[in-house]
DRENDO-1510 file (C-alpha; in Angstrom, 1 decimal, always signed):
<recs>
REC; n; res; u; v; w
REC; 1; MET; -83.1; +42.1; -19.4 .
REC; 2; ASP; -85.8; +43.0; -21.5 .
REC; 3; GLN; -85.1; +45.2; -24.4 .
REC; 4; LEU; -86.8; +48.5; -24.5 .
REC; 5; LEU; -87.5; +49.6; -28.1 .
REC; 6; PHE; -88.4; +53.0; -29.3 .
REC; 7; ASP; -91.1; +52.1; -31.9 .
REC; 8; TYR; -90.3; +54.4; -34.8 .
REC; 9; THR; -92.5; +53.5; -37.7 .
REC; 10; ARG; -90.4; +53.7; -40.9 .
REC; 11; GLN; -92.6; +55.1; -43.6 .
REC; 12; ASP; -92.1; +53.7; -47.1 .
REC; 13; ALA; -89.5; +55.7; -48.8 .
REC; 14; GLN; -90.8; +57.9; -51.6 .
REC; 15; GLY; -89.0; +59.6; -54.6 .
REC; 16; GLN; -85.4; +58.9; -55.5 .
REC; 17; SER; -84.9; +56.7; -52.2 .
REC; 18; CYS; -87.6; +54.3; -52.7 .
REC; 19; THR; -86.7; +50.6; -53.6 .
REC; 20; ALA; -88.7; +50.7; -56.8 .
REC; 21; HIS; -86.5; +53.7; -57.9 .
REC; 22; ALA; -83.4; +51.7; -57.0 .
REC; 23; TRP; -84.4; +48.6; -58.9 .
REC; 24; ALA; -85.2; +50.6; -61.8 .
REC; 25; LYS; -81.5; +52.0; -61.8 .
REC; 26; VAL; -79.9; +48.7; -61.5 .
REC; 27; PRO; -78.0; +48.3; -64.9 .
REC; 28; ALA; -78.8; +45.7; -67.4 .
REC; 29; PRO; -76.3; +42.7; -67.4 .
REC; 30; LEU; -73.2; +43.2; -69.5 .
REC; 31; SER; -71.8; +40.9; -72.1 .
REC; 32; THR; -68.3; +39.7; -71.8 .
REC; 33; ALA; -67.0; +42.2; -74.1 .
REC; 34; GLN; -68.7; +45.1; -72.6 .
REC; 35; ARG; -67.6; +44.4; -69.2 .
REC; 36; ALA; -63.9; +44.0; -70.2 .
REC; 37; ALA; -64.1; +47.4; -72.0 .
REC; 38; LEU; -65.8; +49.0; -69.2 .
REC; 39; LYS; -63.1; +47.7; -66.8 .
REC; 40; THR; -60.5; +49.0; -68.8 .
REC; 41; GLU; -61.8; +52.3; -69.2 .
REC; 42; ALA; -62.6; +52.6; -65.5 .
REC; 43; ALA; -59.1; +51.5; -64.6 .
REC; 44; ALA; -57.5; +54.0; -66.8 .
REC; 45; LEU; -59.7; +56.8; -65.2 .
REC; 46; LEU; -58.8; +55.8; -61.8 .
REC; 47; LYS; -55.2; +56.0; -62.7 .
REC; 48; ALA; -55.5; +59.3; -64.3 .
REC; 49; HIS; -57.4; +60.9; -61.5 .
REC; 50; ASN; -55.2; +59.6; -58.7 .
REC; 51; ALA; -58.2; +57.8; -57.5 .
REC; 52; VAL; -58.6; +54.6; -55.5 .
REC; 53; LEU; -61.7; +52.4; -55.5 .
REC; 54; VAL; -62.8; +51.3; -52.1 .
REC; 55; ALA; -65.8; +48.8; -52.7 .
REC; 56; HIS; -68.1; +46.7; -50.3 .
REC; 57; PHE; -68.6; +43.0; -50.5 .
REC; 58; TYR; -72.3; +43.6; -51.4 .
REC; 59; VAL; -71.6; +45.5; -54.9 .
REC; 60; ASP; -71.2; +43.9; -58.3 .
REC; 61; GLY; -68.5; +41.4; -58.8 .
REC; 62; ASP; -67.0; +43.5; -61.5 .
REC; 63; LEU; -66.6; +46.4; -59.2 .
REC; 64; GLN; -65.0; +44.2; -56.5 .
REC; 65; ASP; -62.5; +42.6; -59.1 .
REC; 66; LEU; -61.7; +46.2; -60.4 .
REC; 67; ALA; -60.9; +47.4; -56.8 .
REC; 68; LEU; -58.6; +44.7; -56.2 .
REC; 69; GLU; -56.9; +44.8; -59.7 .
REC; 70; THR; -56.3; +48.6; -59.3 .
REC; 71; GLY; -54.7; +48.6; -55.8 .
REC; 72; GLY; -58.0; +49.5; -54.0 .
REC; 73; ILE; -59.9; +47.3; -51.5 .
REC; 74; VAL; -63.2; +45.0; -51.2 .
REC; 75; SER; -64.0; +44.9; -47.4 .
REC; 76; ASP; -66.7; +45.3; -44.8 .
REC; 77; SER; -67.5; +48.8; -43.7 .
REC; 78; LEU; -64.8; +49.1; -40.9 .
REC; 79; GLU; -61.9; +48.2; -43.2 .
REC; 80; MET; -63.5; +50.6; -45.8 .
REC; 81; ALA; -63.3; +53.5; -43.3 .
REC; 82; ARG; -59.7; +52.7; -42.4 .
REC; 83; PHE; -58.4; +52.1; -45.9 .
REC; 84; GLY; -59.9; +55.4; -47.3 .
REC; 85; ARG; -58.6; +57.3; -44.3 .
REC; 86; ASP; -55.0; +55.9; -44.7 .
REC; 87; HIS; -54.7; +55.6; -48.4 .
REC; 88; ALA; -52.4; +58.4; -50.2 .
REC; 89; ALA; -54.9; +58.8; -53.1 .
REC; 90; GLN; -56.5; +62.3; -53.2 .
REC; 91; THR; -59.9; +60.9; -54.8 .
REC; 92; LEU; -61.7; +58.0; -53.1 .
REC; 93; VAL; -64.4; +56.3; -55.2 .
REC; 94; VAL; -66.6; +54.5; -52.8 .
REC; 95; ALA; -68.8; +51.5; -54.1 .
REC; 96; GLY; -71.5; +51.0; -51.6 .
REC; 97; VAL; -74.2; +53.0; -50.1 .
REC; 98; ARG; -74.4; +56.7; -49.1 .
REC; 99; PHE; -73.4; +56.4; -45.5 .
REC; 100; MET; -70.1; +54.6; -46.5 .
REC; 101; GLY; -69.1; +57.5; -48.9 .
REC; 102; GLU; -70.1; +60.1; -45.8 .
REC; 103; THR; -67.8; +58.2; -43.6 .
REC; 104; ALA; -65.1; +58.4; -46.1 .
REC; 105; LYS; -65.6; +62.2; -46.3 .
REC; 106; ILE; -65.9; +62.6; -42.5 .
REC; 107; LEU; -62.3; +61.0; -42.1 .
REC; 108; SER; -60.8; +62.6; -45.3 .
REC; 109; PRO; -62.3; +66.2; -45.4 .
REC; 110; GLU; -59.2; +67.2; -47.8 .
REC; 111; LYS; -60.1; +64.5; -50.3 .
REC; 112; ARG; -62.5; +64.3; -53.1 .
REC; 113; VAL; -65.1; +61.5; -52.3 .
REC; 114; LEU; -67.0; +60.3; -55.3 .
REC; 115; MET; -69.7; +57.5; -55.6 .
REC; 116; PRO; -71.2; +55.8; -58.7 .
REC; 117; ASP; -74.6; +56.9; -57.7 .
REC; 118; LEU; -75.7; +59.2; -54.8 .
REC; 119; ASP; -79.0; +57.8; -54.6 .
REC; 120; ALA; -77.7; +54.6; -53.3 .
REC; 121; THR; -78.7; +54.6; -49.9 .
REC; 122; CYS; -79.9; +52.3; -47.0 .
REC; 123; SER; -83.2; +51.3; -45.2 .
REC; 124; LEU; -81.4; +51.6; -41.9 .
REC; 125; ASP; -80.3; +55.1; -42.7 .
REC; 126; LEU; -83.7; +56.0; -44.1 .
REC; 127; GLY; -85.5; +54.5; -41.0 .
REC; 128; CYS; -83.5; +56.8; -38.5 .
REC; 129; PRO; -84.1; +60.4; -39.3 .
REC; 130; ALA; -81.6; +62.8; -37.7 .
REC; 131; ASP; -84.4; +65.1; -36.1 .
REC; 132; ASP; -86.3; +62.3; -34.5 .
REC; 133; PHE; -83.1; +60.5; -33.4 .
REC; 134; THR; -82.0; +63.6; -31.7 .
REC; 135; ALA; -85.2; +64.1; -29.8 .
REC; 136; PHE; -85.0; +60.4; -28.8 .
REC; 137; CYS; -81.6; +60.9; -27.4 .
REC; 138; ASP; -82.5; +64.0; -25.7 .
REC; 139; ALA; -85.3; +62.4; -23.8 .
REC; 140; HIS; -82.6; +59.9; -22.3 .
REC; 141; PRO; -79.6; +62.2; -21.4 .
REC; 142; ASP; -78.2; +59.5; -19.1 .
REC; 143; ARG; -77.6; +56.9; -21.8 .
REC; 144; THR; -74.3; +56.6; -23.8 .
REC; 145; VAL; -75.3; +56.8; -27.7 .
REC; 146; VAL; -73.9; +54.0; -29.7 .
REC; 147; VAL; -75.0; +54.0; -33.3 .
REC; 148; TYR; -74.4; +51.5; -36.1 .
REC; 149; ALA; -72.3; +52.5; -39.1 .
REC; 150; ASN; -75.6; +52.4; -41.4 .
REC; 151; THR; -76.7; +56.0; -40.4 .
REC; 152; SER; -76.2; +59.6; -41.7 .
REC; 153; ALA; -73.6; +61.8; -40.9 .
REC; 154; ALA; -76.2; +63.9; -39.0 .
REC; 155; VAL; -77.1; +60.8; -36.7 .
REC; 156; LYS; -73.4; +59.9; -36.2 .
REC; 157; ALA; -72.9; +63.7; -35.1 .
REC; 158; ARG; -75.4; +63.0; -32.2 .
REC; 159; ALA; -73.4; +59.8; -31.1 .
REC; 160; ASP; -70.8; +59.0; -28.6 .
REC; 161; TRP; -69.7; +56.0; -30.5 .
REC; 162; MET; -70.1; +54.3; -33.9 .
REC; 163; VAL; -69.7; +50.6; -34.4 .
REC; 164; THR; -69.8; +48.1; -37.1 .
REC; 165; SER; -70.8; +44.5; -36.9 .
REC; 166; SER; -67.3; +43.5; -36.4 .
REC; 167; CYS; -66.5; +45.4; -33.5 .
REC; 168; ALA; -69.8; +46.1; -31.7 .
REC; 169; LEU; -69.8; +43.3; -29.3 .
REC; 170; GLU; -66.3; +44.5; -28.0 .
REC; 171; ILE; -67.3; +48.2; -27.7 .
REC; 172; VAL; -70.7; +47.5; -26.0 .
REC; 173; SER; -68.8; +45.0; -23.5 .
REC; 174; HIS; -66.5; +47.7; -22.8 .
REC; 175; LEU; -69.1; +50.2; -22.1 .
REC; 176; LYS; -70.9; +47.9; -20.0 .
REC; 177; ALA; -67.9; +47.3; -17.9 .
REC; 178; GLN; -67.8; +51.0; -17.3 .
REC; 179; GLY; -71.4; +50.9; -16.0 .
REC; 180; LYS; -72.9; +52.7; -18.9 .
REC; 181; LYS; -76.3; +52.6; -19.9 .
REC; 182; ILE; -76.7; +52.4; -23.8 .
REC; 183; LEU; -79.0; +54.1; -26.4 .
REC; 184; TRP; -78.7; +52.1; -29.4 .
REC; 185; ALA; -79.7; +52.7; -33.0 .
REC; 186; PRO; -80.8; +51.8; -35.5 .
REC; 187; ASP; -81.0; +47.9; -36.2 .
REC; 188; ARG; -83.2; +46.2; -33.7 .
REC; 189; HIS; -81.8; +42.7; -34.7 .
REC; 190; LEU; -78.1; +43.6; -34.0 .
REC; 191; GLY; -79.1; +45.3; -31.0 .
REC; 192; ARG; -80.9; +42.5; -29.6 .
REC; 193; TYR; -78.0; +40.2; -30.5 .
REC; 194; ILE; -75.6; +42.3; -28.7 .
REC; 195; GLN; -77.6; +42.8; -25.6 .
REC; 196; GLU; -78.0; +39.1; -25.4 .
REC; 197; LYS; -74.3; +38.5; -25.5 .
REC; 198; THR; -73.3; +41.3; -23.3 .
REC; 199; GLY; -76.2; +41.7; -20.7 .
REC; 200; ALA; -75.9; +45.3; -21.4 .
REC; 201; ASP; -78.7; +47.8; -20.5 .
REC; 202; MET; -80.0; +48.9; -24.0 .
REC; 203; LEU; -82.8; +51.2; -25.1 .
REC; 204; MET; -83.3; +50.5; -28.8 .
REC; 205; TRP; -84.4; +52.3; -31.8 .
REC; 206; ASN; -86.9; +49.9; -33.9 .
REC; 207; GLY; -85.0; +49.8; -37.2 .
REC; 208; ALA; -84.1; +47.0; -39.4 .
REC; 209; CYS; -82.3; +46.2; -42.9 .
REC; 210; ILE; -84.8; +45.3; -45.6 .
REC; 211; VAL; -82.5; +42.5; -46.8 .
REC; 212; HIS; -81.4; +40.8; -43.6 .
REC; 213; ASP; -85.0; +41.2; -42.0 .
REC; 214; GLU; -86.6; +38.8; -44.7 .
REC; 215; PHE; -84.4; +35.8; -43.7 .
REC; 216; LYS; -87.0; +33.1; -42.5 .
REC; 217; GLY; -86.2; +31.0; -39.6 .
REC; 218; LEU; -88.7; +28.2; -40.3 .
REC; 219; GLU; -87.5; +27.8; -43.9 .
REC; 220; LEU; -83.8; +27.7; -42.7 .
REC; 221; GLU; -84.8; +24.8; -40.3 .
REC; 222; LEU; -86.2; +23.0; -43.5 .
REC; 223; LEU; -83.0; +23.8; -45.5 .
REC; 224; ARG; -80.8; +22.5; -42.7 .
REC; 225; GLU; -82.7; +19.2; -42.7 .
REC; 226; GLN; -81.6; +19.0; -46.5 .
REC; 227; HIS; -78.0; +19.7; -45.8 .
REC; 228; PRO; -77.2; +18.2; -42.4 .
REC; 229; GLY; -73.6; +18.8; -42.9 .
REC; 230; ALA; -73.9; +22.4; -43.8 .
REC; 231; MET; -72.4; +25.2; -41.7 .
REC; 232; ILE; -74.9; +28.1; -41.1 .
REC; 233; LEU; -73.3; +31.6; -41.5 .
REC; 234; VAL; -75.7; +34.3; -40.3 .
REC; 235; HIS; -75.1; +38.1; -40.2 .
REC; 236; PRO; -76.3; +39.6; -36.9 .
REC; 237; GLU; -78.6; +41.9; -38.6 .
REC; 238; SER; -80.9; +39.0; -39.1 .
REC; 239; PRO; -84.1; +38.0; -37.1 .
REC; 240; GLN; -83.5; +36.1; -33.8 .
REC; 241; SER; -84.9; +32.7; -35.4 .
REC; 242; VAL; -82.2; +32.8; -37.8 .
REC; 243; VAL; -79.3; +33.8; -35.6 .
REC; 244; ALA; -80.3; +31.1; -33.2 .
REC; 245; GLN; -79.6; +28.5; -35.6 .
REC; 246; ALA; -76.1; +29.8; -36.7 .
REC; 247; ASP; -72.8; +28.1; -36.4 .
REC; 248; VAL; -71.1; +31.6; -37.0 .
REC; 249; VAL; -72.6; +35.0; -36.5 .
REC; 250; GLY; -70.5; +37.7; -37.7 .
REC; 251; SER; -69.7; +40.6; -40.1 .
REC; 252; THR; -69.2; +40.2; -43.7 .
REC; 253; SER; -65.2; +39.7; -43.2 .
REC; 254; ALA; -66.0; +37.0; -40.5 .
REC; 255; LEU; -68.4; +35.1; -42.5 .
REC; 256; ILE; -65.8; +35.1; -45.5 .
REC; 257; LYS; -63.2; +33.9; -43.1 .
REC; 258; ALA; -65.4; +31.1; -41.9 .
REC; 259; VAL; -65.8; +29.8; -45.5 .
REC; 260; VAL; -62.2; +29.9; -46.1 .
REC; 261; GLU; -60.9; +28.3; -43.0 .
REC; 262; GLY; -63.9; +26.0; -42.3 .
REC; 263; THR; -63.7; +22.3; -42.8 .
REC; 264; ALA; -67.4; +21.8; -44.0 .
REC; 265; GLN; -68.0; +21.2; -47.6 .
REC; 266; GLU; -71.4; +23.1; -47.6 .
REC; 267; TYR; -72.2; +26.7; -46.1 .
REC; 268; VAL; -75.8; +28.1; -45.9 .
REC; 269; VAL; -75.3; +32.0; -46.0 .
REC; 270; ALA; -77.6; +34.5; -44.5 .
REC; 271; THR; -76.5; +37.7; -45.7 .
REC; 272; ASP; -76.8; +39.9; -48.8 .
REC; 273; ASN; -75.8; +37.4; -51.7 .
REC; 274; GLY; -73.4; +39.9; -53.1 .
REC; 275; ILE; -70.9; +38.4; -50.7 .
REC; 276; LEU; -70.9; +35.1; -52.6 .
REC; 277; HIS; -68.7; +36.6; -55.5 .
REC; 278; ARG; -65.8; +36.9; -53.0 .
REC; 279; MET; -66.4; +33.8; -51.3 .
REC; 280; ARG; -66.4; +31.7; -54.3 .
REC; 281; GLN; -62.8; +33.4; -55.5 .
REC; 282; LEU; -61.4; +32.6; -52.0 .
REC; 283; ALA; -63.0; +29.2; -51.6 .
REC; 284; PRO; -63.7; +27.8; -55.0 .
REC; 285; ASN; -64.1; +24.1; -53.9 .
REC; 286; LYS; -66.9; +24.8; -51.1 .
REC; 287; THR; -70.5; +24.6; -51.8 .
REC; 288; LEU; -72.4; +27.9; -51.0 .
REC; 289; ILE; -76.2; +27.9; -50.4 .
REC; 290; GLU; -78.3; +31.0; -50.1 .
REC; 291; ALA; -80.4; +31.2; -46.9 .
REC; 292; PRO; -84.0; +31.4; -47.8 .
REC; 293; THR; -85.9; +34.7; -47.7 .
REC; 294; ALA; -89.3; +33.1; -48.7 .
REC; 295; GLY; -91.2; +29.9; -48.6 .
REC; 296; ASN; -91.6; +26.9; -51.1 .
REC; 297; SER; -94.4; +28.7; -53.0 .
REC; 298; ALA; -92.3; +31.9; -53.9 .
REC; 299; THR; -90.9; +32.4; -57.3 .
REC; 300; CYS; -87.7; +33.4; -55.5 .
REC; 301; LYS; -86.6; +31.3; -52.9 .
REC; 302; SER; -83.8; +33.6; -51.6 .
REC; 303; CYS; -83.8; +37.1; -52.8 .
REC; 304; ALA; -81.3; +38.6; -50.5 .
REC; 305; HIS; -79.7; +41.5; -52.5 .
REC; 306; CYS; -79.8; +45.3; -51.4 .
REC; 307; PRO; -81.4; +47.3; -54.3 .
REC; 308; TRP; -79.3; +50.2; -53.3 .
REC; 309; MET; -76.0; +48.2; -53.5 .
REC; 310; ALA; -77.1; +46.8; -57.0 .
REC; 311; MET; -77.3; +50.5; -58.3 .
REC; 312; ASN; -73.4; +50.6; -58.2 .
REC; 313; SER; -72.2; +50.1; -61.8 .
REC; 314; LEU; -68.9; +50.3; -63.9 .
REC; 315; GLN; -70.7; +52.9; -65.9 .
REC; 316; GLY; -71.5; +54.8; -62.8 .
REC; 317; LEU; -67.8; +54.7; -61.7 .
REC; 318; ILE; -66.8; +56.1; -65.0 .
REC; 319; ASP; -69.3; +58.7; -65.1 .
REC; 320; CYS; -68.3; +60.0; -61.5 .
REC; 321; LEU; -64.7; +60.2; -62.7 .
REC; 322; LYS; -65.3; +61.7; -65.9 .
REC; 323; LEU; -68.0; +64.3; -65.0 .
REC; 324; GLY; -67.0; +64.8; -61.3 .
REC; 325; GLN; -70.7; +63.9; -60.4 .
REC; 326; GLY; -71.7; +62.0; -57.3 .
REC; 327; GLN; -69.4; +63.9; -55.1 .
REC; 328; ILE; -70.1; +63.8; -51.4 .
REC; 329; GLU; -70.5; +67.0; -49.7 .
REC; 330; LEU; -71.0; +67.6; -45.8 .
REC; 331; ASP; -71.5; +70.8; -43.8 .
REC; 332; GLU; -68.2; +71.1; -41.7 .
REC; 333; PRO; -69.8; +71.3; -38.2 .
REC; 334; VAL; -71.8; +68.2; -38.8 .
REC; 335; ARG; -68.5; +66.4; -40.3 .
REC; 336; ILE; -66.5; +67.6; -37.3 .
REC; 337; GLU; -69.0; +66.1; -34.6 .
REC; 338; ALA; -69.5; +63.0; -36.6 .
REC; 339; LYS; -65.8; +62.3; -36.9 .
REC; 340; ALA; -65.6; +62.2; -33.0 .
REC; 341; CYS; -67.6; +58.9; -32.7 .
REC; 342; ILE; -65.9; +57.2; -35.7 .
REC; 343; THR; -62.4; +58.2; -34.5 .
REC; 344; ARG; -63.2; +56.8; -31.1 .
REC; 345; MET; -64.1; +53.5; -32.7 .
REC; 346; LEU; -61.0; +53.4; -34.9 .
REC; 347; ASP; -58.8; +54.0; -31.8 .
REC; 348; PHE; -60.4; +51.4; -29.9 .
REC; 349; THR; -60.3; +48.8; -32.4 .
REC; 350; ALA; -56.6; +49.5; -33.2 .
REC; 351; ALA; -55.7; +49.3; -29.6 .
REC; 352; LEU; -57.8; +46.2; -29.2 .
REC; 353; LYS; -55.8; +44.7; -32.2 .
REC; 354; ALA; -52.6; +45.6; -30.5 .
REC; 355; GLY; -53.4; +44.3; -27.3 .
REC; 356; VAL; -53.5; +47.5; -25.3 .
REC; 357; PRO; -55.8; +47.6; -22.2 .
REC; 358; GLN; -58.9; +50.0; -22.7 .
REC; 359; PRO; -59.4; +52.8; -20.0 .
REC; 360; GLN; -62.5; +52.0; -17.7 .
REC; 361; ALA; -63.4; +55.8; -17.2 .
REC; 362; GLY; -63.1; +59.1; -18.8 .
REC; 363; LEU; -65.9; +59.5; -21.4 .
REC; 364; VAL; -68.6; +61.9; -21.0 .
REC; 365; PRO; -71.8; +61.1; -23.0 .
REC; 366; HIS; -72.2; +63.4; -26.0 .
REC; 367; ILE; -68.8; +65.2; -25.1 .
REC; 368; GLY; -66.2; +62.5; -25.4 .
REC; 369; ALA; -63.0; +62.3; -23.4 .
REC; 370; ALA; -63.2; +63.9; -20.0 .
</recs>
């Protein structure tokens, strides 16, 4: 089945959301003494404010370590959503990008949700404006709307389901079994991968992650020749030519599990290089190789790191707790509407984990349970 793409041309983001601005705000490297002092101060502030740190695998390693050392979590976006919702702390500090903070606030409106830098956003979010997306959905009322987690609260408010890369295949397969036609947004590479695996009828928004979109299939082939025994690990937001060469395609959690449990000595990793910090901790004897984003003449053979993820810092965490800045606020009607698609995903994945059969009918597009 051919893909159908809604060809939304993403404009270069300007102002506070442009990548140049993001890279300009990436903190300078810290000395060992500076890092230790900031981590000690941040840990004390988290305790004093009854706060927990929820960090993504792509943020700075110091933030990942601090989260684990203080009773928080380092995880993919699905587990971040679950953890923040279920934790007793009344203040959640989300180290990641803005849609992750919004998701935490959607699920925990009674909690204070802070971020080290509210300007930290996502190219997939930027490339799917709510008004344009709503018009696209309105033009196809017969389709069940499924959006990736990397979208704004306003886009989620228009969706029937939210998915992450760790549960998208199962949810789309479930909808296909119900005879649903799907409207998908925003990542075209992830959408294509899911469509190929499930055979679902999917109408797709034309978005892409600026990090994963840069992996090069030809250069990966050359790298594989140099490392014939290496296992190739690929995030499904990557181009088809890269995914086609993978031994494992999956979410950040799935890729980490593949390194920890794999029998190979070498692993080529095609996702944001922030993940290598946790991989090295959990599999210190394995050799990790970054998948190429550029050719041999490039000064940076692999530059796979999100500039917005890189904006997260220990000092930013300290400032948001000390000053109360970086607080996520959402309009209540949008929050309530967005919560439905997230809750549906969380309920589905919980039932899937428990081995509970899923219902084959009962969902009305844009409304929910019939």
